Structure formats: structure tokens, C-alpha cells
N, C-alpha and C positions, 0 to 999 in steps of 0.2 A: 543360626544367628550368631554373629560374632560377639565376643564380650568386650572387645576393644574397638574403638572407632578409628579408622585411618582417615586421612584427609579426603573428604568428599566421597567416601564409600557409602553406598546405599545397600542396606540389607533388606531382604524380602521375607514376608511371613505369610503363611496360608492358614495359620491358626486363628483363633479368636483374638481380636485386637487387644483385649485386656490381658490375655495370657501372654501375648508377645511383649506388651509393655512391662508386665511384671518380670519377665525374663531379662529384659533389656536394662531395667533400672538397677543401679548399684548404689543403693542408699538414697537419701532424699535429694532430689534435684528437680529443676523446672522441666516441664514437658509441654510441648505444643501439639495439640490434636488438630489435624487438618482434614477437611472433608467430612466433618461430623454431620451426618444427615440421617434422615429417616428412610428406611427401606420398607418393604412390605412384611407384615407379620402382626402378631397379636400381643407379644410380650416384648419388653424392652430389649432383651438379649437378641431377639430376631430383627428388630427394626433399627437398632443403633448401628451406624456405619461409620467407621473411621478409615479413610483412604490411606493415610499415612500419619506418622508422628515423628517429631524431632526432639531430641534431648538437648539440654542446655549446652552440652559440649559439641553440638553440631551433628552428632550421629543421627542418621535418617533411616527410618524403617518404613517400607510401604508394601502394600499388597501387590502381587504380580499383576492383577487386573489393572490397578492404577498405573503401574509401570508401563504396561502395553498401551494404555490410553495416552500417556505422556509421549511415548515414542510416535504414536500415530499423529498426534497434534504437531510435533516437531517436523515430521515428514511432510505434512500438509503445508506448514509454513515454509519449509525449504523449497518445496515445489512451486509455491506461489512466488517466492523471491526469484527463482530461476526463470519463471515465465515473464515476470516484470523486467528483469535484466535482459532477457533475450529480445524483448520488444524494443528496448532502448538502444540496441546495438545497430 
């Protein structure tokens, strides 16, 4: 994980989200947690799920799983647009 954020760079983490957040923070700053949801498990650490987080300076960190989900969604949208455009030709 990088310590400095470049324009629109996304860092990935496979670690526990809270560990990744602690590594990314450099002093007090706002942070947005995205994809906070409940998974399966019996204790909070097992069920809490953060897909990605964004620091106030714009640095974005996401899990590799979320990244692949986003790529898949963009691919499907692109294919839909191509189909629509080809029908209109």
C-alpha cells in the first residue's frame, strides 16, 4: 500500500480492512467507508465488511474482490452499449 496518493490511484488491500485503514491514515483525517455490510459469522470482526474506503485527500483503497466486481460491471455496461449502438446503425 502506498503512503502517498497520486491522482486517481487506487490501492488494493487483502488484509483486514481496519488494519489497512490504520496503515493508510497519516494523522487525523476524514474517511468514508463504502460497502459496509454484514457477512456471515458470529463475531463483529467476521461479519463486518468494508469493500473500500476513501480518505479526505481522495486516496482510494479497495479489496481486490471489489475491484474485480467493478471491472465486471463496467464490462457488462460496455457490452450493453455496444449492442444498443449496433442495433441503431
